[in-house]
C-alpha positions in Angstrom: -1.4 -12.2 13.8 0.6 -9.2 13.0 -1.9 -5.9 12.6 -0.1 -3.8 9.9 -1.5 -0.1 10.0 -3.1 1.2 7.1 -0.3 3.0 4.7 -0.3 6.6 4.3 -3.0 7.2 7.6 -2.6 10.4 9.2 -1.4 8.6 11.9 2.0 7.9 10.7 2.5 11.9 9.5 4.2 12.3 12.3 6.1 9.4 13.6 9.4 10.4 13.0 8.8 13.2 15.5 7.3 10.8 18.0 8.8 9.1 20.9 8.9 5.6 21.3 6.0 5.5 23.1 4.3 7.7 22.1 4.7 5.2 18.2 3.5 2.7 20.4 0.7 4.3 22.2 -0.2 5.2 18.6 -0.1 1.9 17.0 -2.4 0.5 20.0 -5.0 3.2 19.4 -4.8 2.6 15.8 -5.3 -1.8 16.4 -8.0 -1.2 19.0 -10.0 1.2 16.3 -9.3 -1.5 13.7 -10.4 -4.1 15.4 -13.6 -2.5 16.9 -14.3 -1.8 12.6 -13.4 -5.5 12.1 -16.3 -6.6 14.5 -18.8 -3.8 14.0 -17.8 -4.1 10.3 -17.1 -1.2 8.3 -17.1 0.4 4.2 -13.8 -0.1 4.2 -12.7 -0.3 0.3 -11.0 -4.0 0.5 -8.8 -3.4 -3.1 -7.6 0.3 -2.3 -6.8 0.1 1.6 -3.5 -1.5 2.9 -2.9 -5.5 2.2 -2.2 -6.2 6.1 -5.5 -3.9 7.3 -8.1 -5.5 4.3 -6.5 -8.9 5.9 -7.3 -7.9 9.3 -10.4 -6.3 8.9 -11.8 -9.4 6.9 -9.8 -12.0 8.8 -11.3 -11.5 12.3 -14.7 -11.6 12.5 -14.2 -14.8 9.7 -12.0 -16.5 12.8 -14.4 -15.7 15.7 -17.5 -16.9 13.2 -15.8 -20.1 12.8 -14.7 -20.2 16.2 -18.4 -20.4 17.4 -19.2 -22.8 14.5 -16.3 -25.3 16.5 -17.1 -24.2 19.5 -21.0 -25.3 19.1 -19.6 -28.4 17.6 -17.9 -28.8 20.4 -20.3 -28.3 23.2 -22.4 -30.7 20.9 -20.6 -33.6 20.8 -19.7 -33.0 25.0 -23.4 -33.3 25.7 -23.9 -36.0 23.3 -20.9 -38.2 24.7 -23.1 -38.2 28.2 -24.9 -40.8 26.1 -22.5 -42.9 25.2 -20.5 -44.0 22.5 -23.3 -45.4 20.8 -24.5 -42.1 20.6 -21.6 -40.2 19.5 -21.2 -43.1 17.1 -25.0 -42.3 15.7 -23.7 -38.6 15.2 -20.7 -39.8 13.8 -22.8 -41.8 11.1 -25.1 -39.1 10.6 -22.6 -36.7 9.7 -21.3 -38.9 6.8 -24.2 -38.2 4.9 -24.1 -34.6 6.3 -21.0 -34.3 4.4 -22.0 -34.8 1.2 -24.9 -32.0 2.3 -22.0 -29.6 3.3 -20.1 -30.6 0.0 -22.7 -29.1 -1.8 -23.4 -26.2 0.3 -20.2 -25.5 0.6 -19.2 -25.9 -3.5 -22.4 -23.6 -3.9 -20.7 -21.0 -1.5 -17.9 -21.5 -3.0 -19.4 -19.9 -5.9 -21.0 -17.3 -4.9 -18.1 -16.2 -2.6 -16.5 -16.0 -6.1 -19.4 -14.2 -7.6 -20.3 -11.7 -5.4 -16.6 -10.7 -4.2 -16.2 -10.1 -7.9 -18.9 -8.1 -8.4 -18.2 -5.7 -5.6 -14.5 -5.6 -7.3 -16.3 -3.9 -10.2 -18.6 -1.7 -8.4 -21.3 -3.8 -9.3 -23.6 -4.0 -6.7 -26.9 -4.6 -8.9 -25.7 -7.8 -9.9 -24.1 -8.4 -6.2 -27.7 -8.5 -5.2 -29.2 -10.1 -7.2 -26.7 -12.9 -7.2 -27.7 -13.5 -3.5 -31.8 -13.7 -3.8 -30.6 -16.5 -6.6 -28.5 -18.1 -4.6 -31.9 -18.8 -1.6 -33.6 -20.5 -4.6 -30.7 -22.4 -5.5 -30.5 -23.3 -1.6 -34.2 -24.3 -1.1 -33.8 -26.6 -4.5 -30.3 -28.1 -3.4 -31.8 -29.1 0.3 -34.4 -30.9 -0.8 -33.7 -34.6 -1.7 -31.5 -34.5 1.5 -34.9 -33.7 3.3 -36.9 -36.8 2.0 -34.3 -39.1 2.1 -33.5 -38.3 6.1 -37.5 -37.9 6.6 -38.3 -41.4 5.1 -35.4 -43.4 5.4 -33.3 -42.3 8.2 -33.2 -46.3 9.6 -32.0 -47.6 6.4 -29.2 -44.8 6.1 -27.6 -45.8 9.4 -27.8 -49.5 8.4 -26.1 -48.7 5.4 -23.6 -47.2 7.1 -22.9 -50.4 9.9 -24.5 -48.8 12.9 -25.3 -50.7 15.9 -28.5 -51.9 17.2 -28.9 -48.5 19.3 -28.6 -46.3 16.3 -30.8 -48.2 14.5 -33.7 -48.3 17.5 -33.1 -45.2 19.0 -30.7 -42.9 17.4 -32.6 -42.4 13.8 -34.8 -39.6 14.9 -31.1 -37.8 15.1 -31.1 -38.5 11.6 -34.3 -37.9 10.8 -34.4 -34.2 12.5 -30.9 -33.4 11.0 -30.7 -34.2 7.4 -35.2 -34.0 7.9 -34.3 -29.8 8.5 -31.0 -29.3 6.1 -32.6 -26.5 4.4 -31.4 -24.0 6.9 -27.8 -25.2 7.2 -27.3 -24.6 3.4 -29.4 -21.4 3.7 -27.3 -20.5 6.4 -23.9 -21.4 4.3 -24.9 -19.5 1.3 -26.3 -16.1 2.7 -23.1 -16.2 5.0 -21.1 -16.9 1.9 -22.7 -13.7 -0.3 -22.3 -11.8 3.2 -18.2 -12.2 3.2 -17.7 -12.3 -0.5 -19.6 -8.7 -0.6 -16.9 -7.7 2.4 -19.3 -8.1 4.9 -17.7 -10.7 7.6 -18.9 -8.9 10.3 -22.5 -9.5 9.4 -21.7 -13.5 8.7 -19.7 -13.5 12.1 -22.8 -11.9 14.2 -25.6 -13.8 12.7 -22.9 -17.6 13.3 -23.0 -16.7 17.2 -26.4 -16.1 17.7 -27.5 -19.3 15.5 -24.7 -21.1 17.5 -25.1 -19.7 20.7 -28.9 -20.7 21.1 -27.9 -24.4 19.9 -25.7 -24.2 22.9 -27.9 -23.1 25.4 -30.8 -25.4 24.4 -28.9 -28.3 23.6 -28.0 -29.8 27.8 -32.1 -28.3 28.0 -33.6 -30.4 25.1 -31.2 -33.6 25.7 -31.5 -34.2 29.5 -34.7 -31.7 30.2 -35.8 -29.5 32.7 -38.5 -29.0 34.3 -41.8 -29.3 32.4 -39.6 -29.9 29.4 -39.2 -33.9 28.4 -35.6 -35.4 28.1 -35.4 -36.0 24.2 -31.9 -37.3 24.3 -29.9 -37.3 21.2 -33.2 -36.1 19.8 -33.1 -32.9 21.3 -29.8 -31.8 20.3 -30.5 -32.1 16.5 -34.1 -30.1 17.4 -31.7 -27.5 19.1 -29.4 -27.4 16.4 -32.5 -26.7 13.6 -33.9 -24.3 16.1 -30.9 -22.7 16.4 -29.6 -22.3 12.6 -33.3 -21.6 11.6 -33.1 -18.0 13.6 -29.6 -17.5 12.2 -31.2 -17.4 9.0 -34.6 -15.4 9.4 -31.6 -12.9 11.0 -29.7 -13.1 7.7 -32.6 -12.7 5.6 -33.6 -9.2 7.0 -30.1 -7.9 7.3 -29.9 -8.6 3.3 -33.2 -6.9 1.9 -32.6 -4.2 5.0 -29.0 -4.1 3.8 -25.4 -4.5 4.7 -22.4 -2.3 4.7 -21.5 -3.7 1.5 -25.1 -5.7 -0.4 -28.3 -4.8 -0.2 -31.0 -7.1 -2.1 -34.6 -5.4 -2.9 -38.3 -7.3 -3.4 -37.9 -6.1 -6.9 -35.3 -8.7 -7.7 -37.0 -11.6 -6.0 -37.7 -13.4 -8.8 -35.4 -16.1 -10.8 -32.9 -14.6 -12.9 -32.0 -17.7 -15.9 -28.3 -16.2 -16.1 -26.9 -15.5 -12.6 -28.5 -18.5 -11.4 -27.3 -20.7 -13.9 -23.9 -18.7 -13.5 -23.7 -20.2 -9.8 -24.2 -23.0 -10.7 -22.0 -23.7 -13.6 -19.2 -22.0 -11.4 -20.4 -24.1 -8.1 -20.0 -27.4 -10.3 -16.3 -27.6 -9.7 -16.5 -26.3 -5.8 -19.6 -29.4 -5.3 -17.4 -31.8 -6.9 -14.3 -31.0 -4.7 -16.0 -30.9 -1.6 -17.8 -34.1 -3.0 -14.7 -36.1 -3.5 -13.6 -34.9 0.0 -16.8 -35.7 1.7 -17.2 -38.8 0.2 -13.5 -39.9 0.9 -14.5 -39.1 4.5 -17.4 -41.4 4.5 -15.4 -44.8 3.0 -13.1 -43.9 5.8 -15.6 -44.0 8.0 -16.9 -47.4 6.8 -13.9 -48.5 7.4 -13.7 -47.5 10.8 -17.7 -49.1 11.7 -16.1 -52.8 10.5 -13.0 -52.1 13.5 -15.6 -51.2 16.0 -18.1 -48.3 17.2 -15.2 -47.0 19.5 -13.0 -46.0 16.5 -16.0 -44.2 15.0 -16.9 -42.4 18.2 -12.6 -41.9 18.9 -12.2 -40.1 15.8 -15.3 -37.8 15.9 -14.5 -37.0 19.3 -11.3 -36.3 17.5 -12.5 -34.4 14.3 -14.7 -31.9 16.8 -11.4 -31.2 18.3 -9.9 -31.0 15.0 -12.3 -28.3 13.7 -12.5 -25.9 16.8 -8.9 -26.0 16.7 -8.4 -25.4 13.3 -11.2 -22.9 12.5 -8.8 -19.5 12.8 -6.8 -21.4 10.2 -10.3 -21.8 8.0 -11.2 -18.3 9.1 -7.6 -16.9 7.5 -8.7 -19.0 4.5 -11.8 -17.5 3.9 -10.3 -13.9 4.4 -8.0 -15.0 1.1 -11.0 -16.3 -1.4 -12.8 -12.7 -0.7 -9.4 -10.8 -1.3 -8.5 -12.7 -4.6 -11.9 -12.3 -6.0 -12.4 -8.3 -5.0 -8.8 -7.8 -6.3 -9.4 -9.4 -9.2 -12.9 -8.1 -10.0 -10.4 -4.5 -9.4 -8.3 -5.6 -12.2 -5.5 -6.4 -9.7 -3.9 -9.5 -9.7 -0.4 -8.7 -8.1 -2.3 -7.3 -5.0 -4.2 -10.9 -5.0 -1.4 -13.0 -4.8 0.3 -10.8 -2.3 -2.7 -11.6 0.0 -2.2 -15.2 -0.4 1.0 -15.2 0.7 0.8 -13.3 3.7 -2.1 -15.1 4.7 -0.4 -18.6 4.2 2.3 -17.4 6.6 0.2 -16.8 9.1 -2.0 -19.6 8.6 1.1 -21.4 8.7 2.3 -20.0 11.7 -1.0 -20.5 13.9 -1.3 -24.0 12.5 2.6 -25.0 13.9 1.2 -23.4 17.2 -1.3 -26.1 17.1 0.3 -29.1 16.3 2.4 -29.0 19.5 -0.6 -28.8 21.6 -2.0 -32.3 19.6 1.7 -33.5 20.2 1.8 -33.2 23.8 -2.0 -32.7 25.1 -3.5 -35.0 22.8 -5.7 -37.5 25.8 -6.3 -34.4 27.8 -8.3 -32.9 24.8 -9.9 -36.4 24.6 -10.9 -36.9 28.3 -13.2 -33.9 28.1 -15.8 -35.8 25.8 -15.2 -39.2 27.2 -13.9 -41.8 30.2 -13.7 -44.3 27.9 -10.4 -45.4 27.7 -10.0 -47.5 24.8 -11.8 -44.3 22.9 -9.5 -42.0 24.6 -6.9 -43.7 22.9 -8.1 -43.9 19.4 -8.9 -40.5 19.2 -5.7 -39.4 20.8 -3.6 -41.2 18.3 -5.0 -39.2 15.1 -4.9 -35.7 17.2 -0.8 -36.4 17.4 -1.0 -38.2 13.6 -2.7 -35.0 12.5 -0.2 -32.7 14.4 2.8 -34.0 11.6 1.1 -32.2 8.9 -0.1 -29.0 9.8 3.1 -27.1 8.5 2.0 -28.0 5.3 -2.0 -28.2 5.7 -2.2 -24.5 6.5 -0.8 -23.3 3.3 -3.1 -25.7 1.5 -6.2 -24.5 2.8 -5.4 -20.8 1.8 -4.3 -22.2 -2.0 -7.2 -23.8 -2.0 -9.0 -21.0 -1.4 -7.2 -18.6 -3.7 -8.2 -20.8 -6.2 -12.1 -20.7 -5.2 -11.6 -16.8 -5.3 -10.9 -16.6 -8.2 -13.9 -18.8 -9.2 -11.3 -21.3 -10.3 -13.1 -24.3 -8.8 -12.2 -27.2 -11.4 -8.7 -27.0 -10.7 -9.3 -28.3 -6.6 -11.7 -30.5 -8.0 -9.1 -33.0 -10.2 -6.4 -32.4 -7.7 -8.9 -34.1 -5.0 -9.9 -36.7 -6.7 -6.5 -37.6 -7.0 -5.2 -37.6 -4.2 -8.5 -38.2 -1.8 -10.1 -40.7 -4.2 -7.3 -42.4 -5.7 -4.4 -42.6 -2.9 -6.2 -41.8 0.3 -9.4 -44.4 0.6 -7.2 -46.9 -1.3 -4.4 -46.7 0.9 -6.6 -45.9 4.3 -8.0 -49.7 3.4 -4.9 -51.1 3.0 -3.2 -50.1 5.7 -6.3 -50.9 8.2 -7.5 -53.8 6.7 -4.8 -55.5 4.5 -2.1 -55.4 6.8 -4.2 -55.0 10.0 -3.1 -52.0 11.1 -6.8 -50.8 11.7 -7.5 -47.5 12.7 -4.2 -46.4 13.0 -3.6 -47.6 9.4 -6.8 -44.7 8.1 -4.8 -42.2 10.2 -1.9 -43.1 8.7 -3.5 -42.7 5.4 -4.7 -39.6 5.5 -1.8 -38.3 6.6 0.0 -39.2 3.9 -2.7 -38.2 1.4 -3.3 -34.5 3.0 0.8 -33.9 3.7 0.9 -34.6 -0.3 -2.3 -32.5 -1.7 -1.0 -29.7 -0.2 2.3 -30.1 -1.4 1.1 -30.1 -4.7 -1.3 -27.5 -4.3 0.4 -25.0 -3.4 3.2 -25.4 -6.0 0.4 -25.5 -8.5 -0.8 -22.4 -7.2 2.5 -20.8 -7.6 1.9 -21.0 -11.3 -0.5 -18.5 -11.4 -3.0 -19.6 -13.7 -6.3 -18.9 -11.3 -5.5 -15.1 -12.3 -7.0 -15.0 -15.8 -10.4 -17.2 -14.7 -13.5 -15.2 -15.7 -16.7 -15.5 -13.5 
């Protein structure tokens, strides 16, 4: 990503008298200063500094944060993959339920980011802190139904998704742990959304690095055992995740009350505030809706793949983890767009908000075009990192190759959706997703895979067609500009 130095900085006042070597040296020095600020955090006002610098300071920690999240997902499936395709399939089927949880958590997160960013843009830090407290209450309440379902009905949930005998007999404990301990996942999502919306992206990055770094260390230890520590198999992967993310939530709460660069919650605010509580809920309904549509469509797709065979589920699961890892920089850029849109609308600068989206969209497109080349030429090599099963490799490789055709559009879709969310207009993406994922993707995938007999290939091509179409349509809708007038 090209770094654009802050306008009117003192370093540029005498640039006309600098030699080319001195100008290059000054630019590099400015770059490294800004990189250090991005990683350790800065008190810069993102509505006042140059747009290029604002994008840089927000995007870098968000990218690094999500790269670690994706790295954990990849490492996790790498170790679980050594237990066999049924173990990988168990992870994939459990994740279909976790996607429902993620839908709720991510939908709430979009509202929290939009509201906190708007309050920070308005210089109203008191209400920003109260919103952070209310998000904690909401996270705990949202997690309860998933926890109860996972603890008491894990086997039934796996049967419902068409799991094989091994998954039902042995893998259900993974499902119990992952759903039973889901409160740490929801809290991690929402509190990091608070920090991102406030402009404290560096804090969110460090928390996730610590949480997932601990996960990565514990994964092989608990899965395969070491010394007095017994080998817990697939159950160990879930326990490692709960411990790592639980530590991350503890750190988040400590920092939130201690005070970040841009936001601080007070113990005196630690009470229910009906107005802000329901304001978050109201704003989040669209975000939850759009994520539920996306995630439930994935559940239907996984159910179709489960009928085809466990190898199809395993291949799709591994391919998805690879995609998560390689796309996290793009999601980091998109999250920066949400924060900048929210803060600049709060500061009464809608044109600056729109300019940030076009700049970030261009960066995103360039990055994902590069990723698409890797998917097209090295798909089998990527799959072989995680499995030696020839059929699983073939299925996952095919999906990566098909995905590579759509990334040119996908990068713009990610940013334009986050622009709507950052503005607080979560209803529009929900309606779009409902049409393109439920009314087009699921029926088309079923028709191609089952009716025409294309099997897993039909699912992958159905995803390609629907997601390319939704990307083009969402970008067109963003250009119309109705999101600039949304109130939150």
